[in-house]
N, C-alpha and C positions, 0 to 999 in steps of 0.2 A: 504494500500500500504506500503510495506516495503521500507526502505531506506538503501542504501549502497554506497560505493565508495566516501566517504567524501574526500574533498580536502581542504587544508589550514584551517582545523577546521570547514568547512561548510558542511552540509549534501548535497548529490548529488541533492536532490529535490530542494534545495534553489539555487544551481548553475545553474540548468536547468531553473528555473523561472527567474533568473537574466539574462541568455542568451536570453531568449524570450523577456524580457523587453528591453535589449540592442539592439536587432534587430530593434524594434520599427516600423516595417512596415509589409507588407503582409507576409513576411517570419516568423516573430514572431507570427502573428495571425495563420498562417498555422501550425507551429510547435506546438503551444498551442492547436489547434483543434485536431491534430493527437495524441498528448499526452493524451488528454481527452478521445479519443476513445480507446486508448490502456488501460487506467485505467478502463474504463467501461467494456471492454472485459475481462480483467484479474485484478480484484480488488486487488489481492495480488502480483502484478507485483513489481519487484525491480528496482528502478531507480539508475543508476550508472553514474559516470562522469569519462570517461577514455580518454586516448590518448591525453592528454593536451587540453581537452575541448570539448569532444564529448558526448552528451547525449546518454545513452544506457539503454534499457529496457530489463530486464532479468527475467527468471523463469526457474530454473534448467538449466541454460545456457543462452547465449545471444539470444534474440528474434530479436531485430533490433536496429539500431543506427539511430539517427536523425541529419543529417548534414545540414547546411545552407550555400548556396553559393550565388553569386550575382544574378543569374537568376533562381535558383531552390532550393527547399527543397527536400533533398534526404533521403528516408527511406530505409536503406539497411537491408535486412533480412539475418541473418547469414546462415541459411539453406534453403533459399528460393527456390532453385532448386528442393527440395523434396516436396514442397507444391503444392496442387492443386489450380489453379488460373482461374476458369471458367470465372470470370468477366474481366480477362486480365488486372489486375491492374499493374502487373510488366511490366515496360516499359524501364528498364535500367539494365545493367550488365547481359544481357541475354545469353552471350556466355560462361560464366563460368559453372563449374560443381557443384558449391555449393551455392554461393550467388545469390540473385536477389534483385533488387531495384525498388522503385517507385519514379520517379522524378515528383514533383509537381511544376508547373509553376504558376506565378501570375494569379489569376482569375480562376484557375482550381479547380474543386470540385472532391473529391474522394468518391466513393460509400461507405458509412459508413458501411453498413451491410457486404459487401464483404471484406472490410478492417478488420473489427472485426473477420470475419471468418478466414482470414489469420493469425491474431494474435493468435487466439485459436488453429489453426492447428500447429503453431510454438511451442506453449506450449506443445501440445500433442506430437509433434516430439521430443522435448527436454526431456520430461518425459519418452518416450519410450526408448530413448537412455540411460537415467540414469538407467532404470531397467536392460537393457542389460549389462551395465558396472558393476553394482553391482553383477549380476550373474557371470560374468567373474571373478570378484575379489574373489568370494566364491569358485570357482573351483580350 
């Protein structure tokens, strides 16, 4: 796993681990579990720390962010509207044309296989966009 987005001299991965520990409840456990699934799905994922304290996972662009709120852990996929979601994991931000999110409430489980599939699709989507962008630059 690559590391990026250091803040105040600390690598992003350390800041994310610190956030998980600070949460200290089901939200930290959930964010930790989802982080592990992201890393399993894409071993060379880049962890970043953006927007004054938001964990971000990237690979040729943002895959998803991991936000924690009082009653939900929200994983927002930057280009989620363009991903196939047969397991219907996306349950939030469904009205937009670009993003989609998964809201996880206390006690809820996420289909690990379906989640990893979404992450891998997001990588493929970002990679295909990168190829198109480099072709335009050459023209």
